[in-house]
Every structure is written in structure tokens, then in C-alpha cells.
Phi, psi and omega in degrees: 000323180287338176297320181290321180298320179294317184291327177296320181291326180288320176299318177293321175301307180301316178301317181294327174298307179303319178299312184294318178300313176301313176301320180297316183293314178302319179300315182296315181299316179295320179292320174301322173295320180294319179297316179299315183297314177298318177299320176295316179299316178302315177299316186290317183290324182262023178285000000 
């Protein structure tokens, strides 16, 4: 029975890693969008 618990924990850990990786990738995409927006605003302001 403890073998089942261990395999379940490993599966959950794998899911958490995938979820964290997905969150990290989403954050990077949003930061790139913010960077682009700031660059566009700077161009507009300093024209």
C-alpha cells in the first residue's frame, strides 16, 4: 500500500513541475509583452 502512495506522490510532483514550468513560461511571455509596450511608449513620448 505504501508503494501506491509513493507512486502517487511522484506523479503529483511531476504534475507540479509541469505546472510551475508552464507558469514560468507564461510569466516570460507577459514580461516580453510589457517590455514591448514600454519600448513603444518610450518611442511615442520621446518623439
